[in-house]
SERO-4910 file (N, C-alpha, C, O; in steps of 0.05 Angstrom, whole numbers):
BEGIN
 pado doro    nc1    nc2    nc3   cac1   cac2   cac3    cc1    cc2    cc3    oc1    oc2    oc3
  Unk    A     43   -142   -186     38   -124   -208     49   -135   -234     36   -132   -255
  Unk    A     71   -148   -233     84   -157   -258     71   -181   -270     60   -198   -256
  Unk    A     72   -181   -296     64   -205   -311     88   -223   -316     85   -245   -327
  Unk    A    112   -212   -309    136   -226   -317    151   -238   -294    165   -258   -297
  Unk    A    149   -226   -270    165   -235   -247    148   -243   -224    127   -230   -219
  Unk    A    155   -264   -209    138   -273   -187    135   -254   -164    114   -254   -152
  Unk    A    155   -238   -158    153   -221   -135    131   -200   -138    114   -198   -121
  Unk    A    131   -184   -160    109   -165   -164     82   -179   -166     62   -168   -156
  Unk    A     81   -202   -178     55   -216   -181     44   -222   -153     20   -220   -149
  Unk    A     61   -230   -134     52   -236   -108     40   -211    -94     24   -214    -76
  Unk    A     49   -188   -102     39   -163    -90     11   -157    -98     -2   -140    -86
  Unk    A      1   -170   -119    -26   -165   -128    -46   -171   -106    -68   -159   -107
  Unk    A    -40   -188    -87    -59   -193    -65    -59   -172    -44    -78   -170    -28
  Unk    A    -39   -155    -44    -37   -134    -25    -52   -109    -33    -50   -101    -57
  Unk    A    -66    -96    -16    -80    -71    -18    -95    -67    -44   -114    -50    -45
  Unk    A    -88    -81    -65   -102    -77    -90   -130    -91    -89   -147    -83   -104
  Unk    A   -133   -110    -71   -159   -122    -68   -172   -115    -42   -189   -130    -31
  Unk    A   -164    -93    -31   -170    -85     -3   -200    -85      3   -216    -93    -14
  Unk    A   -207    -76     27   -235    -75     34   -238    -73     64   -218    -71     78
  Unk    A   -263    -74     72   -268    -72    101   -270   -100    112   -285   -117    102
  Unk    A   -254   -106    132   -252   -133    143   -277   -140    158   -289   -124    171
  Unk    A   -284   -166    157   -307   -176    172   -299   -179    201   -276   -187    207
  Unk    A   -318   -174    219   -312   -176    247   -304   -204    255   -287   -208    272
  Unk    A   -316   -224    242   -310   -252    249   -281   -258    243   -268   -272    259
  Unk    A   -270   -248    221   -242   -253    215   -224   -240    235   -204   -252    243
  Unk    A   -231   -216    244   -215   -202    264   -215   -217    291   -195   -220    304
  Unk    A   -239   -227    298   -241   -241    323   -224   -267    322   -211   -274    342
  Unk    A   -226   -281    299   -210   -305    296   -180   -300    300   -166   -314    314
  Unk    A   -171   -278    287   -143   -272    290   -136   -263    318   -114   -269    328
  Unk    A   -154   -249    331   -149   -241    358   -146   -265    377   -128   -266    394
  Unk    A   -164   -285    373   -162   -309    389   -135   -323    384   -123   -334    402
  Unk    A   -127   -324    358   -102   -337    351    -79   -322    365    -60   -335    374
  Unk    A    -80   -295    365    -59   -280    378    -58   -285    407    -36   -286    419
  Unk    A    -81   -288    420    -82   -292    449    -72   -320    456    -59   -323    477
  Unk    A    -77   -339    439    -68   -366    446    -38   -370    443    -27   -388    456
  Unk    A    -25   -354    426      4   -355    424     12   -380    407     -5   -394    397
  Unk    A     38   -384    404     49   -406    390     69   -421    407     77   -411    428
  Unk    A     76   -444    398     94   -460    414    121   -447    419    134   -451    440
  Unk    A    130   -430    400    156   -418    402    155   -390    415    176   -377    418
  Unk    A    131   -381    422    128   -355    433    128   -356    463    109   -365    476
  Unk    A    150   -348    476    152   -348    505    155   -319    515    167   -315    536
  Unk    A    145   -300    499    147   -272    507    131   -266    532    110   -278    536
  Unk    A    141   -248    548    126   -239    572    123   -209    570    139   -196    558
  Unk    A    102   -198    583     98   -169    582    122   -155    593    136   -164    611
  Unk    A    127   -131    581    150   -114    590    147   -109    620    126   -100    629
  Unk    A    168   -114    634    168   -108    663    157   -131    679    156   -129    704
  Unk    A    147   -153    666    135   -175    681    157   -192    693    181   -188    689
  Unk    A    147   -211    709    166   -229    724    171   -255    709    186   -271    718
  Unk    A    159   -258    685    163   -283    670    190   -283    656    206   -265    660
  Unk    A    194   -303    640    220   -306    626    223   -284    606    204   -272    596
  Unk    A    248   -277    599    254   -257    579    243   -265    552    243   -289    546
  Unk    A    233   -246    537    222   -253    510    243   -267    493    267   -260    492
  Unk    A    234   -287    478    252   -301    459    242   -297    430    255   -308    412
  Unk    A    220   -284    426    210   -280    399    196   -253    397    190   -240    418
  Unk    A    191   -245    373    176   -221    367    156   -227    345    164   -239    325
  Unk    A    132   -218    348    111   -224    328    106   -199    311     99   -177    322
  Unk    A    109   -201    285    105   -179    267     80   -185    250     79   -205    235
  Unk    A     60   -168    252     35   -171    237     37   -155    211     44   -131    212
  Unk    A     32   -168    189     37   -155    163     14   -159    143     -3   -176    148
  Unk    A     14   -143    122     -4   -148    100      5   -173     85     28   -182     88
  Unk    A    -12   -183     68     -6   -209     56     13   -208     32     16   -228     18
  Unk    A     24   -185     27     45   -183      6     72   -176     18     90   -169      3
  Unk    A     74   -178     44    100   -173     57    120   -194     48    113   -218     48
  Unk    A    144   -186     41    165   -204     32    190   -198     47    199   -175     48
  Unk    A    202   -218     59    228   -216     72    244   -241     65    233   -263     67
  Unk    A    269   -238     56    284   -261     48    292   -277     73    293   -267     95
  Unk    A    299   -302     68    309   -319     90    334   -307    102    339   -309    126
  Unk    A    351   -296     84    376   -284     94    371   -260    112    385   -257    133
  Unk    A    353   -243    105    347   -220    121    334   -228    148    341   -218    169
  Unk    A    316   -248    147    303   -257    171    324   -269    190    324   -264    214
  Unk    A    342   -285    179    363   -297    195    382   -275    207    391   -278    230
  Unk    A    387   -254    191    404   -233    201    391   -219    224    405   -212    244
  Unk    A    365   -213    222    351   -201    245    352   -218    269    358   -209    291
  Unk    A    347   -244    266    346   -262    289    374   -264    302    376   -266    327
  Unk    A    395   -264    286    422   -266    297    428   -240    312    440   -240    334
  Unk    A    421   -218    300    427   -191    312    412   -186    337    422   -175    357
  Unk    A    386   -194    338    369   -188    361    368   -210    381    361   -205    405
  Unk    A    374   -235    373    371   -258    392    342   -266    394    336   -281    413
  Unk    A    325   -257    376    296   -263    378    288   -278    353    298   -274    331
  Unk    A    269   -296    356    256   -310    334    235   -291    322    218   -281    337
  Unk    A    235   -287    296    216   -270    283    193   -286    273    196   -303    255
  Unk    A    169   -281    284    145   -295    275    129   -275    257    124   -252    265
  Unk    A    121   -284    234    106   -267    215     77   -275    216     70   -299    212
  Unk    A     59   -256    221     30   -262    222     18   -245    200     19   -221    200
  Unk    A      5   -259    181     -7   -246    157    -36   -241    162    -51   -258    172
  Unk    A    -46   -217    154    -74   -211    159    -86   -193    137    -94   -171    143
  Unk    A    -87   -203    113   -101   -189     92    -85   -166     80    -61   -164     84
  Unk    A    -99   -150     64    -86   -127     51    -83   -104     71    -90   -107     94
  Unk    A    -73    -81     61    -67    -59     79    -92    -49     93    -90    -42    117
  Unk    A   -114    -47     79   -139    -38     92   -149    -58    112   -158    -50    134
  Unk    A   -148    -83    105   -157   -104    124   -139   -104    149   -149   -106    171
  Unk    A   -113   -101    144    -95   -101    167   -101    -78    186   -103    -82    210
  Unk    A   -106    -54    175   -113    -31    192   -138    -36    209   -139    -31    233
  Unk    A   -158    -47    196   -183    -52    210   -181    -74    231   -193    -72    252
  Unk    A   -165    -94    225   -161   -116    244   -146   -105    269   -152   -113    291
  Unk    A   -126    -88    264   -111    -77    286   -129    -60    304   -126    -61    329
  Unk    A   -147    -46    292   -166    -29    308   -185    -47    324   -189    -43    348
  Unk    A   -196    -67    310   -216    -84    323   -205   -101    345   -219   -110    363
  Unk    A   -179   -107    344   -166   -124    364   -146   -109    382   -128   -121    393
  Unk    A   -150    -83    384   -130    -67    399   -128    -75    429   -107    -71    441
  Unk    A   -150    -86    440   -149    -94    468   -136   -121    472   -131   -130    494
  Unk    A   -132   -135    450   -118   -161    450   -100   -162    426   -106   -176    406
  Unk    A    -78   -147    426    -61   -143    402    -53   -170    389    -47   -189    402
  Unk    A    -53   -169    362    -46   -193    347    -16   -199    348     -8   -221    341
  Unk    A      0   -180    356     29   -184    356     42   -161    371     30   -148    388
  Unk    A     68   -157    365     83   -137    379     87   -112    361     87    -90    371
  Unk    A     90   -117    335     93    -95    316     78   -102    291     69   -124    288
  Unk    A     74    -82    274     60    -87    249     74    -72    226     89    -53    231
  Unk    A     69    -81    202     79    -67    178     57    -70    156     46    -91    153
  Unk    A     53    -48    142     36    -49    118     11    -32    119     -3    -31     99
  Unk    A      6    -18    141    -16      2    141     -7     25    123     14     36    128
  Unk    A    -24     33    104    -15     54     86    -27     81     93    -42     83    112
  Unk    A    -19    101     77    -25    128     84    -55    134     84    -64    154     97
  Unk    A    -71    119     70   -100    124     70   -113    113     96   -136    121    102
  Unk    A   -100     96    111   -111     86    136    -94     92    160   -101     85    183
  Unk    A    -71    105    156    -52    110    178    -65    124    202    -61    116    225
  Unk    A    -79    146    196    -90    161    219   -112    146    234   -117    151    257
  Unk    A   -124    126    220   -144    111    234   -132     95    257   -144     94    279
  Unk    A   -110     82    252    -98     66    274    -87     83    296    -86     76    319
  Unk    A    -77    107    288    -67    126    309    -89    135    326    -87    135    351
  Unk    A   -111    144    314   -134    155    329   -147    134    347   -158    140    368
  Unk    A   -145    109    338   -158     87    354   -141     78    377   -149     61    393
  Unk    A   -117     89    381   -100     81    403    -86     55    399    -80     41    419
  Unk    A    -82     47    374    -70     21    368    -40     21    373    -29      0    380
  Unk    A    -27     44    370      2     45    369     14     57    395      2     73    409
  Unk    A     39     49    400     55     61    420     77     77    405     94     64    391
  Unk    A     78    103    407     97    119    391    126    110    395    134    103    417
  Unk    A    141    111    373    169    104    374    183    119    352    176    116    328
  Unk    A    203    135    358    219    149    339    245    134    335    263    135    352
  Unk    A    248    121    313    271    105    307    295    123    298    291    140    281
  Unk    A    318    118    310    342    133    302    351    125    274    367    138    262
  Unk    A    340    103    264    348     93    238    332    106    215    339    102    192
  Unk    A    312    122    222    296    135    201    313    156    186    323    174    199
  Unk    A    316    154    160    332    174    145    319    201    148    295    204    149
  Unk    A    336    222    149    327    249    153    307    257    131    288    271    136
  Unk    A    313    248    106    296    257     84    270    242     83    253    247     66
  Unk    A    266    223    101    240    208    102    223    219    125    200    210    128
  Unk    A    233    238    140    218    249    163    192    263    153    173    264    168
  Unk    A    193    273    128    169    287    118    146    268    114    123    277    112
  Unk    A    151    242    114    130    222    110    116    215    136     96    200    135
  Unk    A    125    225    158    113    219    184     84    230    185     79    250    174
  Unk    A     67    215    199     39    224    201     35    245    224     15    259    224
  Unk    A     54    245    243     53    265    264     80    269    276    100    256    267
  Unk    A     82    287    296    108    293    308    115    274    331    137    275    342
  Unk    A     97    256    338    101    238    361    115    212    353    123    197    371
  Unk    A    118    207    328    130    182    319    111    159    321    119    136    327
  Unk    A     85    165    318     65    143    321     70    121    301     67     97    308
  Unk    A     78    128    277     83    108    256    109    114    242    118    137    241
  Unk    A    122     93    232    148     96    219    145     89    190    138     67    183
  Unk    A    151    108    172    150    102    143    172     82    135    195     85    143
  Unk    A    164     62    120    183     41    111    188     41     81    210     38     71
  Unk    A    166     45     66    169     47     37    148     65     26    129     73     40
  Unk    A    150     71      0    131     90    -13    129     83    -42    147     72    -54
  Unk    A    106     92    -54    102     89    -82     81    109    -90     73    126    -74
  Unk    A     71    108   -115     51    127   -124     30    112   -140     36     97   -159
  Unk    A      5    117   -132    -18    107   -147    -24    127   -169    -28    151   -164
  Unk    A    -25    117   -194    -30    134   -217    -47    120   -238    -49     95   -237
  Unk    A    -58    135   -256    -69    123   -280    -47    111   -296    -25    123   -299
  Unk    A    -51     88   -308    -32     76   -327    -47     72   -353    -71     67   -354
  Unk    A    -31     74   -375    -43     71   -401    -27     50   -417     -3     47   -413
  Unk    A    -41     35   -434    -28     16   -452    -20     31   -477    -35     34   -496
  Unk    A      6     40   -477     16     56   -499     14     41   -526      8     53   -547
  Unk    A     19     15   -525     18     -1   -550    -10     -1   -561    -14      1   -586
  Unk    A    -30     -3   -544    -58     -4   -553    -65     23   -567    -77     24   -588
  Unk    A    -57     45   -554    -64     71   -565    -50     76   -592    -61     87   -610
  Unk    A    -24     66   -594    -10     69   -619    -24     53   -641    -26     63   -664
  Unk    A    -32     29   -634    -45     12   -654    -71     24   -664    -78     21   -687
  Unk    A    -85     38   -646   -112     49   -653   -110     79   -662   -130     91   -666
  Unk    A    -86     89   -664    -82    116   -674    -95    138   -656   -104    158   -665
  Unk    A    -94    133   -630   -106    151   -610    -85    161   -591    -69    145   -581
  Unk    A    -86    186   -584    -67    197   -565    -75    189   -537    -99    192   -530
  Unk    A    -57    178   -520    -65    170   -493    -73    195   -476    -64    217   -482
  Unk    A    -89    191   -456    -96    213   -438    -72    222   -423    -54    206   -417
  Unk    A    -71    248   -415    -49    259   -401    -57    272   -375    -41    284   -361
  Unk    A    -83    270   -367    -92    283   -343   -118    269   -333   -129    252   -347
  Unk    A   -126    276   -309   -152    266   -299   -174    274   -318   -191    258   -325
  Unk    A   -174    299   -326   -196    310   -342   -199    296   -369   -221    294   -379
  Unk    A   -177    287   -380   -179    274   -406   -198    250   -406   -210    244   -426
  Unk    A   -200    237   -383   -217    213   -382   -246    219   -386   -262    200   -390
  Unk    A   -253    244   -385   -281    252   -389   -287    258   -418   -311    263   -425
  Unk    A   -267    258   -435   -271    265   -463   -284    242   -479   -279    218   -472
  Unk    A   -300    248   -499   -314    227   -514   -296    206   -526   -304    183   -528
  Unk    A   -271    214   -534   -254    194   -547   -244    172   -528   -234    152   -537
  Unk    A   -248    177   -502   -240    156   -482   -264    142   -470   -261    129   -449
  Unk    A   -286    144   -482   -310    131   -472   -306    100   -472   -297     88   -491
  Unk    A   -313     88   -449   -311     59   -445   -283     48   -446   -279     24   -450
  Unk    A   -263     65   -441   -235     56   -443   -222     54   -415   -199     44   -414
  Unk    A   -235     62   -394   -222     63   -368   -233     42   -349   -257     35   -350
  Unk    A   -216     33   -331   -224     16   -309   -211     28   -284   -186     30   -283
  Unk    A   -227     35   -264   -218     46   -240   -225     28   -216   -237      7   -220
  Unk    A   -219     37   -192   -223     19   -169   -242     31   -149   -243     55   -144
  Unk    A   -258     14   -136   -277     22   -116   -261     30    -91   -248     13    -79
  Unk    A   -262     55    -82   -247     64    -59   -256     52    -33   -241     53    -13
  Unk    A   -280     41    -32   -290     29     -7   -282      0     -5   -286    -13     16
  Unk    A   -270    -11    -26   -262    -39    -27   -233    -44    -34   -224    -67    -34
  Unk    A   -218    -23    -39   -191    -26    -49   -173     -4    -37   -180     20    -38
  Unk    A   -150    -11    -26   -132      9    -16   -121     28    -37   -122     52    -33
  Unk    A   -111     18    -60   -103     37    -80   -127     53    -91   -124     75   -101
  Unk    A   -151     41    -90   -175     56    -97   -180     79    -79   -187    101    -88
  Unk    A   -175     75    -53   -178     97    -33   -157    119    -39   -164    142    -38
  Unk    A   -133    110    -45   -112    130    -51   -119    146    -76   -115    170    -77
  Unk    A   -129    132    -97   -137    146   -121   -159    166   -116   -159    188   -126
  Unk    A   -179    158    -99   -200    176    -92   -189    201    -78   -197    224    -85
  Unk    A   -170    197    -60   -158    220    -46   -144    238    -66   -144    263    -63
  Unk    A   -132    226    -87   -119    243   -107   -139    260   -122   -133    283   -128
  Unk    A   -162    249   -128   -183    265   -142   -193    287   -123   -201    309   -133
  Unk    A   -195    282    -97   -203    303    -78   -182    325    -77   -189    349    -77
  Unk    A   -157    317    -77   -135    337    -76   -136    354   -102   -131    378   -101
  Unk    A   -142    342   -124   -141    356   -150   -166    372   -155   -164    395   -164
  Unk    A   -189    361   -150   -214    375   -157   -227    390   -133   -245    406   -136
  Unk    A   -218    383   -108   -229    395    -85   -255    381    -76   -266    366    -91
  Unk    A   -263    387    -52   -287    374    -41   -312    381    -58   -331    365    -60
  Unk    A   -312    404    -70   -335    413    -85   -336    401   -113   -356    403   -127
  Unk    A   -314    388   -122   -314    379   -149   -308    349   -153   -313    339   -175
  Unk    A   -298    335   -133   -290    308   -138   -313    289   -145   -310    271   -161
  Unk    A   -336    293   -132   -358    275   -138   -369    279   -166   -377    260   -179
  Unk    A   -369    304   -175   -377    310   -202   -358    296   -222   -366    286   -243
  Unk    A   -332    296   -215   -313    283   -232   -319    253   -234   -319    241   -256
  Unk    A   -324    240   -211   -330    212   -211   -356    206   -226   -358    186   -240
  Unk    A   -376    223   -223   -400    219   -238   -395    221   -268   -407    207   -284
  Unk    A   -376    239   -275   -369    242   -303   -355    217   -314   -359    209   -336
  Unk    A   -338    205   -297   -324    180   -305   -344    159   -311   -342    145   -332
  Unk    A   -364    155   -293   -384    134   -297   -400    140   -322   -406    122   -338
  Unk    A   -408    166   -326   -423    173   -349   -408    168   -375   -420    163   -396
  Unk    A   -381    169   -374   -365    164   -398   -357    135   -400   -338    128   -415
  Unk    A   -370    118   -384   -366     89   -388   -344     76   -372   -337     53   -377
  Unk    A   -333     90   -352   -312     78   -336   -323     54   -320   -345     56   -309
  Unk    A   -308     33   -319   -316     10   -303   -303     12   -276   -280     20   -274
  Unk    A   -318      5   -255   -307      6   -228   -304    -23   -218   -324    -37   -213
  Unk    A   -280    -31   -214   -274    -58   -203   -269    -56   -173   -261    -36   -163
  Unk    A   -274    -79   -160   -270    -79   -131   -241    -82   -123   -234    -75   -100
  Unk    A   -224    -93   -140   -196    -97   -133   -177    -93   -156   -185    -94   -179
  Unk    A   -152    -88   -149   -131    -83   -169   -127   -107   -187   -123   -103   -212
  Unk    A   -126   -131   -177   -121   -154   -193   -141   -157   -216   -133   -162   -239
  Unk    A   -166   -155   -209   -187   -157   -230   -183   -135   -251   -185   -140   -275
  Unk    A   -178   -111   -241   -175    -88   -260   -151    -92   -278   -153    -89   -303
  Unk    A   -128    -99   -267   -103   -100   -282   -101   -125   -299    -93   -124   -322
  Unk    A   -107   -148   -287   -102   -173   -300   -126   -184   -316   -123   -203   -332
  Unk    A   -149   -171   -313   -173   -181   -329   -183   -159   -348   -187   -166   -372
  Unk    A   -186   -135   -339   -198   -114   -356   -178    -97   -371   -185    -86   -393
  Unk    A   -154    -94   -361   -134    -76   -373   -120    -90   -396   -110   -112   -393
  Unk    A   -119    -77   -419   -107    -89   -442    -77    -92   -438    -64   -110   -450
  Unk    A    -65    -76   -422    -36    -78   -416    -29   -101   -397     -5   -107   -394
  Unk    A    -49   -113   -385    -44   -135   -366    -57   -161   -374    -51   -182   -362
  Unk    A    -74   -160   -394    -87   -185   -402    -93   -184   -432   -101   -164   -443
  Unk    A    -88   -207   -445    -94   -209   -474   -124   -207   -479   -133   -200   -501
  Unk    A   -140   -212   -458   -169   -211   -461   -180   -184   -451   -205   -180   -453
  Unk    A   -163   -166   -442   -172   -140   -432   -183   -123   -454   -176   -126   -478
  Unk    A   -202   -105   -447   -214    -88   -467   -211    -58   -460   -220    -41   -475
  Unk    A   -197    -52   -438   -195    -25   -430   -165    -17   -426   -151    -29   -410
  Unk    A   -156      3   -441   -128      9   -441   -120     31   -421    -97     41   -421
  Unk    A   -138     37   -402   -132     56   -381   -139     44   -354   -161     33   -352
  Unk    A   -121     44   -335   -126     31   -309   -113     47   -286    -94     61   -291
  Unk    A   -124     44   -263   -111     54   -239    -90     34   -229    -98     11   -223
  Unk    A    -65     41   -228    -44     23   -219    -22     40   -205    -28     57   -189
  Unk    A      3     34   -211     25     46   -197     45     58   -217     46     50   -240
  Unk    A     61     77   -208     81     89   -225    103     69   -233    117     73   -253
  Unk    A    106     48   -217    126     27   -223    116      6   -243    132    -10   -253
  Unk    A     90      5   -248     79    -16   -265     93    -17   -293     98    -39   -302
  Unk    A     98      5   -306    110      3   -333    137    -10   -334    146    -19   -355
  Unk    A    151    -11   -311    177    -24   -311    175    -54   -313    195    -68   -316
  Unk    A    150    -65   -311    146    -94   -314    131   -101   -339    122   -124   -342
  Unk    A    129    -82   -358    117    -88   -383    136    -82   -406    130    -70   -426
  Unk    A    161    -90   -401    182    -85   -420    180   -103   -445    169   -125   -443
  Unk    A    190    -93   -467    192   -110   -491    214   -131   -486    229   -130   -466
  Unk    A    215   -152   -503    233   -174   -498    262   -165   -497    278   -177   -482
  Unk    A    270   -145   -512    297   -136   -511    303   -116   -488    325   -107   -485
  Unk    A    282   -108   -474    285    -91   -451    291    -62   -457    298    -47   -439
  Unk    A    287    -54   -482    294    -27   -490    271     -7   -487    276     17   -486
  Unk    A    247    -17   -485    224      1   -481    202    -14   -467    204    -38   -462
  Unk    A    181      0   -460    158    -12   -446    133     -7   -462    131     13   -477
  Unk    A    114    -24   -459     89    -22   -474     68     -6   -460     46     -1   -470
  Unk    A     73      3   -435     54     18   -419     68     43   -408     92     45   -409
  Unk    A     52     61   -396     63     85   -384     45     94   -361     21     90   -362
  Unk    A     57    107   -341     41    119   -320     36    148   -327     54    162   -338
  Unk    A     12    157   -321      5    185   -326     13    200   -300     -2    202   -281
  Unk    A     37    211   -300     49    222   -276     34    246   -264     37    252   -240
  Unk    A     18    259   -280      3    282   -269    -20    273   -251    -32    289   -237
  Unk    A    -26    246   -251    -48    236   -236    -39    220   -212    -55    204   -200
  Unk    A    -14    222   -204     -3    206   -182    -10    217   -155    -11    241   -150
  Unk    A    -14    199   -136    -18    205   -108      0    187    -92      1    163    -96
  Unk    A     15    199    -74     35    184    -58     22    165    -39      2    172    -26
  Unk    A     33    141    -38     23    121    -19     48    112     -3     68    103    -14
  Unk    A     46    114     24     67    107     42     58     83     58     35     82     67
  Unk    A     76     64     63     70     42     80     85     45    106    109     52    106
  Unk    A     71     41    129     82     46    155     85     21    172     71      1    168
  Unk    A    104     22    191    106      2    212    101     16    239    103     41    240
  Unk    A     95      1    259     90     13    285     92     -8    307     90    -32    303
  Unk    A     95      2    332     95    -15    356     66    -16    365     53      5    368
  Unk    A     56    -40    370     29    -43    380     27    -37    410     42    -48    426
  Unk    A      8    -20    417      3    -15    445     -5    -40    459    -22    -55    449
  Unk    A      6    -46    482      0    -71    496     15    -94    486      9   -117    493
  Unk    A     36    -90    470     52   -112    460     66   -127    482     74   -115    502
  Unk    A     69   -153    478     83   -170    498    113   -163    498    126   -165    518
  Unk    A    123   -156    475    151   -151    472    156   -125    458    165   -125    435
  Unk    A    151   -102    471    154    -76    457    183    -70    450    188    -57    429
  Unk    A    202    -80    465    230    -76    458    237    -90    432    251    -80    415
  Unk    A    227   -115    430    231   -130    405    217   -116    382    227   -117    359
  Unk    A    194   -104    387    179    -90    366    196    -67    356    197    -62    331
  Unk    A    209    -52    373    226    -30    365    250    -40    349    259    -27    330
  Unk    A    260    -63    357    283    -75    342    276    -82    314    292    -78    295
  Unk    A    252    -93    310    245   -101    283    239    -77    266    245    -77    242
  Unk    A    229    -55    277    225    -31    262    252    -19    253    255    -11    230
  Unk    A    271    -19    272    298    -10    264    309    -27    241    321    -16    223
  Unk    A    304    -53    243    315    -71    222    301    -65    195    314    -66    174
  Unk    A    275    -60    195    261    -54    170    271    -29    157    269    -25    133
  Unk    A    284    -11    173    295     13    162    325      9    153    336     27    141
  Unk    A    336    -14    160    364    -19    154    369    -25    125    350    -31    110
  Unk    A    394    -23    117    401    -26     88    394    -53     77    386    -55     54
  Unk    A    397    -75     93    392   -101     82    363   -104     74    357   -113     52
  Unk    A    344    -98     92    316   -101     85    307    -80     65    292    -86     46
  Unk    A    316    -55     68    309    -34     49    317    -41     20    303    -34      1
  Unk    A    339    -55     18    349    -62     -9    331    -84    -21    331    -88    -46
  Unk    A    316    -98     -5    299   -120    -15    271   -110    -23    257   -124    -37
  Unk    A    264    -86    -15    237    -76    -19    229    -74    -49    208    -83    -56
  Unk    A    246    -62    -66    238    -60    -94    232    -87   -108    212    -90   -121
  Unk    A    249   -107   -104    245   -133   -116    224   -149   -103    211   -165   -116
  Unk    A    221   -146    -76    202   -162    -62    174   -151    -60    155   -166    -62
  Unk    A    172   -125    -56    146   -113    -53    140    -91    -73    118    -78    -72
  Unk    A    158    -86    -91    154    -69   -113    147    -40   -105    130    -27   -118
  Unk    A    159    -31    -84    156     -3    -75    184      9    -73    204     -5    -74
  Unk    A    185     35    -71    210     49    -67    217     49    -37    200     55    -21
  Unk    A    242     42    -30    250     43     -2    253     72      7    258     90     -9
  Unk    A    249     77     33    253    104     43    282    111     47    289    134     49
  Unk    A    299     91     47    328     95     49    339    101     21    339     84      3
  Unk    A    347    126     18    355    135     -9    378    121    -21    381    119    -45
  Unk    A    396    110     -4    419     95    -14    413     67    -22    430     53    -34
  Unk    A    390     57    -16    382     29    -23    379     28    -54    366     46    -65
  Unk    A    389      7    -66    387      6    -96    359     -1   -105    344    -14    -91
  Unk    A    353      8   -129    328      1   -143    335    -10   -170    357     -4   -180
  Unk    A    318    -25   -183    325    -36   -209    332    -15   -229    320      7   -229
  Unk    A    351    -21   -247    359     -2   -267    335      8   -284    333     31   -292
  Unk    A    317    -11   -290    294     -4   -307    276     17   -294    262     31   -309
  Unk    A    276     19   -268    259     39   -255    267     67   -262    250     85   -264
  Unk    A    293     72   -265    303     99   -271    290    109   -297    283    132   -299
  Unk    A    288     91   -316    278     98   -342    248     96   -344    234    113   -356
  Unk    A    237     73   -334    209     67   -339    191     70   -315    166     67   -317
  Unk    A    202     75   -291    185     78   -267    195    102   -251    199     99   -227
  Unk    A    197    126   -263    207    149   -248    186    158   -228    162    154   -231
  Unk    A    196    170   -206    178    182   -187    167    209   -198    182    223   -211
  Unk    A    142    215   -194    131    240   -204    144    264   -189    152    261   -166
  Unk    A    145    286   -202    157    310   -189    137    323   -171    145    336   -151
  Unk    A    111    320   -176     91    331   -159     69    309   -156     65    293   -174
  Unk    A     55    310   -134     33    290   -129      8    304   -119      9    326   -109
  Unk    A    -14    290   -122    -40    300   -113    -46    288    -86    -57    266    -84
  Unk    A    -38    302    -65    -40    291    -38    -58    307    -20    -61    331    -22
  Unk    A    -71    293     -2    -88    305     19    -72    304     45    -62    282     52
  Unk    A    -70    326     61    -55    325     86    -67    304    105    -91    300    106
  Unk    A    -49    289    120    -59    268    138    -81    277    157   -100    262    162
  Unk    A    -79    302    167   -100    312    185   -127    313    172   -148    307    184
  Unk    A   -127    321    146   -153    323    132   -163    295    125   -188    290    126
  Unk    A   -146    276    119   -154    248    115   -167    238    141   -188    225    140
  Unk    A   -154    243    163   -165    233    189   -192    244    195   -210    230    204
  Unk    A   -196    269    189   -221    282    195   -244    275    176   -267    274    184
  Unk    A   -237    270    151   -258    268    131   -260    241    116   -279    237    101
  Unk    A   -241    223    121   -241    198    105   -267    184    104   -278    178     82
  Unk    A   -279    178    127   -304    162    128   -326    177    114   -342    164    100
  Unk    A   -328    203    117   -349    218    103   -345    218     73   -364    215     58
  Unk    A   -320    221     65   -315    221     36   -322    194     24   -334    192      2
  Unk    A   -315    172     38   -322    146     27   -352    141     27   -363    130      8
  Unk    A   -366    151     48   -395    149     49   -408    165     26   -426    155     13
  Unk    A   -398    189     22   -409    206      1   -404    194    -26   -421    195    -44
  Unk    A   -380    182    -30   -375    168    -55   -394    145    -60   -405    142    -82
  Unk    A   -399    129    -39   -417    106    -41   -445    115    -48   -458    103    -65
  Unk    A   -454    137    -35   -481    147    -40   -484    158    -68   -506    157    -80
  Unk    A   -463    170    -78   -464    184   -104   -456    167   -128   -468    169   -149
  Unk    A   -436    150   -124   -424    136   -146   -426    106   -144   -428     92   -164
  Unk    A   -426     96   -119   -425     67   -114   -445     51   -131   -467     60   -136
  Unk    A   -436     28   -140   -452     11   -157   -461    -14   -144   -475    -30   -156
***
């Protein structure tokens, strides 16, 4: 996300460029998972083979873990941690579903709240309730069975280039509805929800806010008022958004509540952008044990570690999300420039599970370009 720091920039490849994974890619990864690696001597739980010596964690492509944290897990568990990368959050979810009969690893991290129920319904996961889960993070669970474990969270929101609006003598928008006003014509860039994970989250936010009877009319209004629809976050933020590119022409973009903390002035006293907190929708990233894992015990150990203070403390700087562990530190700038919204526009997980595919299809039929 950041134009200033390498860690947030690396996150731009995650879920912001999401989409539906091709079957060929999933099959390739499945074959790779079946073939194993030289250092993987894991055997199925209860089998007669040698005890597992490694654990395979399948992640989205913006997963970040420090060498120190990885070494700490390996020392604590006695297992070698293998990281298998498989696209953004949406691609990861679809790959896990398509390869559920030949799991790509033992555990996974990075399926977000817009896809969480899909992997649960598909039978991808083996439920596990970690004792390390903070009590105040239990509300983020997708069900009572412990199918998925919340690891971090953030909020997808409209962002505005405050400096651009000040220069042009125009008041920035403060709500979803403002984007339909004539003064904001041709100023917005949003994301295709069928091709982008944060785009899906933003779509869910509009459904929560306008209801099933009104969200498509809202999207038609956006298009009629000149909103551009990009397929991925990187193109929107770094090419079209004036707050992310000198060549950008649109000062309103779908991004994250944390984005303004990375557009600080040189002296660090203020930021040139702002999140429109009334338009935020919560996005949670989950980990889980893969059903049929060769090393389910190791999978549970890595989930416990992801909830531990060492890894949780790395999440803000490495993956630019809020940790679910409340005692984990976040950058000082976040307190001032990246506050969490007091309320969010959220759809209950059960409703997402029941209606997601239909909502995406209806959006494509009505708005898709």
